[in-house]
C-alpha positions as CSV (number, residue, x, y, z in Angstrom):
1,M,0.3,0.1,-0.1
2,T,1.1,3.5,-1.2
3,D,1.5,6.3,1.5
4,S,-1.4,8.0,-0.4
5,Q,-3.6,5.4,-0.1
6,E,-3.3,5.2,3.4
7,T,-4.0,8.9,3.9
8,S,-6.5,9.9,1.1
9,Y,-10.1,9.6,1.8
10,P,-10.6,6.6,-0.7
11,R,-12.3,7.7,-4.2
12,S,-15.3,4.9,-3.4
13,K,-16.5,7.0,-0.1
14,I,-17.1,9.7,-2.1
15,K,-20.5,10.8,-2.6
16,I,-21.9,12.6,-5.2
17,L,-25.1,13.9,-6.2
18,L,-26.2,15.0,-9.2
19,L,-29.7,17.3,-9.9
20,E,-31.0,17.9,-13.4
21,N,-30.1,15.4,-15.8
22,I,-26.8,16.4,-16.2
23,S,-24.7,15.2,-19.4
24,D,-23.8,11.5,-19.3
25,A,-20.5,12.3,-20.3
26,A,-19.6,13.9,-16.7
27,V,-21.1,11.0,-15.1
28,A,-18.6,8.8,-17.2
29,E,-16.1,10.8,-16.6
30,L,-16.2,10.9,-12.7
31,E,-16.8,7.0,-12.9
32,Q,-13.3,6.7,-15.0
33,S,-11.8,8.4,-12.1
34,G,-12.9,6.3,-9.8
35,Y,-15.8,8.1,-8.4
36,A,-18.7,4.8,-7.9
37,E,-20.9,6.2,-5.2
38,I,-23.1,8.5,-7.5
39,K,-26.7,9.7,-7.0
40,R,-28.6,10.9,-9.7
41,F,-31.7,13.3,-9.7
42,K,-33.5,14.2,-13.5
43,G,-35.0,17.3,-11.9
44,A,-33.9,19.7,-9.6
45,L,-34.8,19.4,-5.8
46,S,-36.9,22.1,-3.5
47,E,-34.8,23.2,-0.6
48,A,-36.7,21.2,1.9
49,D,-35.7,17.9,0.0
50,L,-32.4,19.2,-0.8
51,V,-31.8,19.7,2.9
52,E,-32.5,16.4,3.5
53,E,-30.6,14.8,0.1
54,I,-27.1,17.3,0.6
55,K,-26.3,15.1,4.0
56,G,-22.7,13.2,3.8
57,V,-22.6,14.3,0.5
58,H,-19.2,15.6,-0.8
59,I,-19.8,16.8,-4.4
60,L,-22.5,18.6,-5.5
61,G,-23.4,18.8,-9.6
62,I,-26.8,20.9,-10.4
63,R,-27.9,23.2,-13.6
64,S,-29.7,26.4,-13.6
65,K,-32.8,25.3,-11.8
66,T,-31.7,24.7,-8.1
67,Q,-31.2,26.8,-5.9
68,I,-28.3,26.6,-3.3
69,T,-29.7,28.4,-0.1
70,E,-28.3,29.2,3.0
71,K,-30.6,26.8,4.3
72,V,-29.3,24.2,1.9
73,L,-24.8,25.2,2.7
74,E,-25.9,24.8,6.4
75,N,-27.1,21.2,6.2
76,A,-24.2,20.2,3.7
77,D,-21.8,18.7,6.4
78,K,-19.6,17.7,4.7
79,L,-19.5,19.2,1.1
80,L,-16.4,20.0,-0.4
81,A,-17.4,21.8,-3.8
82,I,-20.4,22.5,-5.5
83,G,-20.2,22.2,-9.4
84,A,-22.6,24.2,-11.4
85,F,-22.8,22.8,-15.0
86,C,-24.1,25.9,-16.8
87,I,-22.9,29.5,-17.6
88,G,-23.8,31.2,-14.6
89,T,-23.9,30.7,-10.6
90,N,-26.3,33.1,-9.4
91,Q,-28.3,30.1,-8.4
92,V,-26.1,29.6,-5.5
93,D,-25.3,31.5,-2.2
94,L,-21.8,32.4,-3.3
95,R,-21.3,34.3,-0.2
96,Y,-22.3,31.9,2.2
97,A,-20.5,29.2,0.1
98,R,-17.3,31.5,0.2
99,Q,-17.3,31.4,4.5
100,K,-18.2,27.4,4.7
101,G,-14.9,27.1,2.2
102,I,-16.7,25.1,0.0
103,A,-15.7,25.9,-3.9
104,V,-17.8,26.5,-6.4
105,F,-17.5,25.8,-10.0
106,N,-19.2,26.4,-13.6
107,A,-18.8,26.4,-17.1
108,P,-18.3,29.8,-19.1
109,Y,-17.6,29.3,-22.2
110,S,-18.7,25.6,-23.1
111,N,-22.3,26.5,-24.2
112,T,-21.0,29.8,-26.0
113,R,-20.9,28.2,-29.3
114,S,-24.6,26.9,-29.1
115,V,-26.5,30.4,-27.6
116,A,-24.3,32.3,-30.7
117,E,-25.7,29.9,-33.2
118,L,-29.3,30.3,-32.1
119,V,-28.5,34.1,-31.7
120,I,-27.9,34.3,-35.5
121,G,-30.9,32.0,-36.7
122,L,-33.7,33.7,-34.5
123,C,-32.2,37.1,-36.4
124,V,-33.0,35.6,-39.8
125,M,-36.2,33.9,-38.4
126,L,-38.0,37.1,-36.8
127,I,-36.7,39.8,-39.5
128,R,-38.6,37.3,-41.9
129,K,-41.3,36.6,-39.9
130,I,-41.1,33.1,-40.0
131,S,-42.9,32.2,-36.7
132,D,-46.3,33.6,-37.8
133,K,-46.2,32.6,-41.6
134,N,-45.7,28.9,-39.9
135,A,-48.1,29.3,-37.5
136,A,-50.4,30.4,-40.2
137,A,-49.3,27.3,-42.5
138,H,-50.5,25.3,-39.3
139,R,-53.7,26.4,-39.3
140,G,-54.3,26.2,-43.3
141,V,-53.9,29.6,-44.6
142,W,-51.3,30.4,-47.2
143,L,-49.2,33.6,-46.4
144,K,-46.8,34.1,-49.3
145,D,-46.0,37.6,-48.6
146,A,-43.0,40.0,-49.0
147,K,-44.2,42.8,-46.6
148,G,-42.1,43.6,-43.6
149,S,-39.7,40.8,-44.6
150,Y,-36.0,42.1,-44.4
151,E,-32.5,40.4,-45.2
152,L,-29.9,40.2,-42.5
153,R,-27.2,41.7,-45.2
154,G,-26.4,45.5,-44.7
155,K,-28.7,45.8,-41.3
156,T,-27.1,46.8,-38.1
157,L,-26.7,44.4,-34.7
158,G,-26.6,45.6,-31.7
159,I,-24.9,43.5,-29.3
160,V,-25.3,44.6,-25.2
161,G,-22.4,42.7,-23.2
162,Y,-19.5,41.8,-25.3
163,G,-18.5,39.1,-23.6
164,N,-18.0,35.4,-24.5
165,I,-21.1,34.7,-26.4
166,G,-21.6,38.5,-27.3
167,S,-18.2,38.3,-29.1
168,Q,-19.1,35.0,-30.9
169,V,-22.4,36.5,-32.1
170,S,-20.1,39.3,-33.3
171,I,-18.0,36.9,-35.5
172,L,-21.3,34.8,-37.0
173,A,-23.0,38.2,-37.7
174,E,-20.3,39.4,-39.8
175,A,-20.2,36.7,-41.7
176,F,-24.1,37.6,-42.9
177,G,-23.1,40.6,-43.7
178,L,-24.5,42.5,-40.6
179,N,-22.9,45.9,-39.6
180,V,-21.8,44.9,-36.0
181,I,-21.9,47.8,-32.9
182,Y,-21.5,46.7,-29.2
183,Y,-22.2,48.1,-25.8
184,D,-20.0,46.9,-22.9
185,V,-19.4,48.7,-19.4
186,L,-15.7,47.9,-19.9
187,T,-13.6,48.9,-23.1
188,K,-13.4,45.6,-24.8
189,M,-11.4,45.0,-28.1
190,P,-13.5,44.1,-31.2
191,L,-13.6,41.0,-33.1
192,G,-13.5,42.4,-36.7
193,N,-15.0,45.3,-37.8
194,A,-17.5,45.7,-35.0
195,R,-17.6,49.0,-33.0
196,Q,-18.1,49.7,-29.6
197,I,-20.5,52.1,-28.8
198,R,-20.0,54.0,-25.3
199,D,-23.6,55.0,-24.9
200,L,-26.3,52.3,-24.6
201,N,-28.9,54.7,-25.7
202,E,-27.1,55.4,-28.8
203,L,-26.3,51.8,-30.0
204,L,-30.1,51.4,-29.1
205,A,-31.2,54.3,-31.9
206,H,-29.3,53.2,-34.7
207,S,-29.5,49.0,-34.3
208,D,-32.1,46.9,-36.4
209,I,-31.3,44.0,-34.3
210,V,-30.4,44.1,-30.4
211,T,-29.3,40.9,-28.7
212,L,-28.6,40.9,-24.9
213,H,-25.9,39.1,-23.1
214,V,-25.5,40.6,-19.9
215,P,-24.9,38.9,-16.5
216,S,-28.0,39.5,-13.8
217,D,-26.9,41.7,-11.1
218,A,-28.0,45.6,-9.6
219,S,-26.5,47.5,-12.9
220,T,-28.6,44.8,-15.4
221,R,-31.8,44.4,-13.9
222,N,-34.9,45.8,-16.1
223,M,-32.0,47.5,-18.0
224,I,-34.5,47.1,-21.0
225,N,-37.7,49.0,-19.7
226,D,-39.9,51.6,-21.0
227,A,-37.1,54.3,-21.4
228,T,-34.4,51.8,-23.2
229,L,-37.3,50.4,-25.2
230,S,-38.4,54.3,-26.4
231,A,-34.8,54.6,-27.5
232,M,-34.6,51.6,-30.2
233,K,-35.2,52.2,-33.5
234,P,-39.0,52.0,-34.6
235,G,-39.4,48.8,-36.4
236,A,-36.5,47.1,-34.4
237,I,-36.2,43.4,-33.1
238,L,-34.9,42.6,-29.6
239,L,-33.7,39.1,-28.5
240,N,-32.9,38.5,-24.7
241,Y,-30.7,35.3,-24.5
242,A,-29.1,36.3,-21.2
243,R,-30.9,36.7,-18.0
244,G,-35.0,36.7,-17.2
245,E,-34.4,39.8,-14.9
246,V,-33.0,42.3,-18.0
247,V,-36.0,42.9,-19.5
248,D,-39.0,44.3,-18.8
249,L,-41.7,42.1,-20.2
250,D,-45.0,44.0,-19.9
251,A,-42.9,47.0,-21.1
252,L,-41.6,45.0,-24.1
253,R,-45.3,43.6,-24.5
254,D,-46.6,47.1,-24.7
255,F,-44.2,47.9,-27.4
256,I,-44.9,44.9,-29.7
257,E,-48.7,45.3,-29.3
258,N,-48.1,49.1,-30.7
259,G,-45.9,48.5,-33.4
260,K,-43.0,50.2,-32.2
261,L,-40.9,47.2,-32.2
262,A,-41.1,44.5,-35.3
263,G,-40.6,41.3,-33.0
264,A,-38.8,39.6,-30.2
265,A,-37.1,36.5,-29.1
266,V,-37.1,35.6,-25.6
267,D,-35.3,32.4,-23.7
268,V,-35.4,33.3,-20.3
269,F,-37.8,34.7,-17.9
270,P,-38.2,36.4,-14.1
271,F,-39.9,33.4,-13.1
272,E,-39.4,30.0,-15.1
273,P,-41.2,26.2,-14.2
274,E,-38.7,24.0,-12.2
275,K,-39.3,21.0,-14.8
276,N,-40.6,19.9,-17.9
277,G,-44.1,19.8,-18.5
278,D,-45.1,22.5,-15.9
279,E,-47.1,25.3,-16.8
280,F,-45.6,28.2,-18.2
281,A,-47.2,31.7,-18.6
282,S,-45.8,34.7,-20.1
283,V,-47.5,37.9,-20.7
284,L,-45.5,37.6,-24.4
285,Q,-47.6,34.4,-25.3
286,N,-49.8,35.1,-28.6
287,L,-48.0,38.2,-29.6
288,P,-47.1,38.5,-33.8
289,N,-43.5,37.9,-34.5
290,V,-42.5,36.6,-30.9
291,I,-40.6,33.3,-30.7
292,L,-40.5,32.0,-26.8
293,T,-38.0,29.4,-26.0
294,P,-37.8,27.5,-22.6
295,H,-34.2,28.3,-21.3
296,I,-32.4,26.2,-23.8
297,G,-29.9,28.7,-25.5
298,G,-27.2,26.6,-24.6
299,S,-28.9,22.9,-24.7
300,T,-27.4,21.4,-27.4
301,E,-26.0,17.8,-27.2
302,E,-22.9,19.2,-28.0
303,A,-22.6,21.7,-25.2
304,Q,-23.8,19.5,-22.5
305,A,-21.3,16.9,-23.0
306,N,-18.8,20.1,-23.1
307,I,-20.0,21.4,-20.3
308,G,-20.0,18.4,-18.7
309,L,-16.3,17.3,-19.1
310,D,-15.4,20.8,-18.3
311,V,-16.8,21.0,-14.9
312,T,-16.1,17.5,-13.6
313,A,-12.2,18.1,-14.8
314,K,-12.1,21.0,-12.4
315,L,-14.5,19.1,-9.6
316,V,-11.4,16.1,-10.2
317,K,-8.6,18.5,-9.7
318,Y,-10.0,19.9,-7.0
319,L,-10.5,16.6,-5.0
320,E,-7.1,15.4,-6.5
321,L,-4.6,18.0,-6.3
322,G,-6.9,21.0,-4.7
323,T,-6.2,23.3,-7.6
324,S,-8.9,25.4,-6.9
325,E,-8.8,27.3,-10.6
326,G,-12.1,28.5,-11.8
327,S,-13.6,28.6,-8.6
328,H,-15.8,31.6,-7.6
329,T,-15.6,31.4,-3.9
330,V,-12.1,29.4,-2.7
331,P,-9.1,31.7,-3.9
332,P,-7.6,30.1,-6.9
333,V,-4.5,28.3,-6.2
334,S,-2.2,25.6,-8.3
335,L,0.9,23.7,-6.8
336,P,2.6,21.5,-9.1
337,L,3.0,18.3,-7.6
338,Q,6.4,16.9,-5.3
339,D,7.6,13.7,-5.0
340,K,7.2,12.0,-1.6
341,T,4.8,14.2,0.0
342,H,1.7,14.7,1.3
343,R,-0.6,17.6,0.1
344,I,-2.6,19.1,3.1
345,L,-5.2,21.9,1.8
346,H,-6.2,24.5,4.6
347,I,-9.0,27.0,4.1
348,H,-9.6,29.8,7.0
349,E,-10.7,33.0,7.8
350,N,-8.9,36.4,6.3
351,I,-7.1,37.3,9.2
352,P,-3.6,38.0,10.3
353,G,-1.4,35.8,11.2
354,V,-2.5,32.2,9.7
355,L,0.4,31.5,7.5
356,S,2.8,32.5,10.2
357,E,0.9,30.1,13.2
358,I,0.9,27.4,10.3
359,N,4.4,27.7,9.9
360,S,5.5,28.4,13.6
361,R,3.0,25.2,14.7
362,L,4.7,22.7,12.3
363,S,8.1,23.9,12.5
364,A,7.7,23.7,16.2
365,K,6.9,19.8,15.9
366,G,9.8,19.2,13.5
367,I,7.4,19.1,10.1
368,N,9.3,20.1,7.2
369,I,7.0,22.1,4.8
370,L,8.5,21.2,1.4
371,G,6.1,23.3,-0.7
372,Q,3.4,26.0,-0.2
373,F,1.4,28.2,-1.7
374,L,-1.4,30.9,-0.4
375,K,-4.0,32.9,-2.0
376,T,-7.0,35.1,0.0
377,N,-10.2,37.0,-1.4
378,D,-11.8,39.5,1.1
379,E,-13.0,36.8,3.5
380,I,-10.9,33.3,3.0
381,G,-7.7,32.5,2.5
382,Y,-6.6,29.1,0.8
383,V,-3.1,27.3,1.9
384,I,-1.8,24.5,0.2
385,L,0.7,22.7,1.9
386,D,3.3,19.7,0.6
387,V,5.0,18.2,4.0
388,D,7.0,15.4,4.5
389,T,5.0,12.1,4.7
390,K,6.2,10.7,7.5
391,L,4.1,13.5,9.6
392,S,1.7,14.3,7.6
393,K,-1.1,13.1,9.7
394,E,0.3,14.9,12.6
395,A,0.7,18.1,10.5
396,L,-2.7,17.5,9.4
397,E,-4.1,17.5,13.5
398,I,-2.1,20.4,13.6
399,L,-3.7,22.4,11.3
400,K,-7.5,21.9,12.6
401,E,-6.3,23.9,15.5
402,V,-4.8,26.8,13.8
403,K,-7.2,30.6,14.7
404,G,-9.8,30.6,11.9
405,T,-10.0,27.3,10.3
406,I,-13.0,26.5,8.2
407,K,-12.0,23.2,6.7
408,T,-8.4,21.1,6.4
409,R,-8.1,17.9,4.6
410,M,-5.6,15.8,3.1
411,V,-5.3,15.1,-1.0
412,F,-2.7,12.4,-0.7
């Protein structure tokens, strides 16, 4: 038996809980890495149900529907990390997860292509009023009419939020002959011939189509409202494949109904059903040239597989090496492997003197530190220590007694 087998927590005993029908690719990757105790649910769980299921779980995998509240985290007695198998992490109480020393990982880039392709497809559908003609054909009505239908070529696409998705939309849009302008709160390097516009209302006034790709926070909540909709070019089209709180849907409905806007596509809503088959209601239903989709912007087989592999790789690295790069809560730390050492992780409150106490306590017991790395954020600090194998168990017990300790564990 090797030293690592004597000290590492057995992979077979690591409990993993996966919700919301997470990709089989993620499960296969976990199983291939030696993690066998995996429990899966097809849908999201309520807070009450998750409070019960989370007990004894080391790794939790979710998508966008599951709400990880303070109450859930308070009952997560063994939780080491959360994998959000999606772009966002707003469904997780990151502040409390940080205080508990729970690493939270996501996949911010893995489904960007899927969203970008769909946005361009919707631009074509809406500017040609395909949804209305399709609905009429299904009713037995023949609407062969060019009035109000246009080409994308030569039109102006305004992108609000020039991040991972917005910039990819920009590249695809130019291939269709669109003029691309974008607005972002930060100065962003343009791709292709795109131009940055410093004022949101100026972008809205010059865009034939506006597509939103911003996060949900205090600055973006209801950023598209009666005032900003009034600034849009008459007859323009709006797409929201970002977050449900970004658009005032009542105001959007009024602008569609009175003909000031020619159409819209919306994938995200302030309140969404918890699971497939649940009833869905929106003020945008049954409006002309409006396409509503059930939060599927990034839902392709390729995207889900990529997300599964991306997040799983981060979780496995955190479990087996202590690498926290990509975490939204635990400071990003990575230390190369060293021969003939045991690795201990120490997460603590960000207070003065912790590292000094760790070093002095270990030194007093004659424990040699062969590698060490510390990084902090506003609330917590994270230390990786590689120590002499002969005294690693004693070192682990010493670290548990250091002031401000939140979590400590032996990796190998």
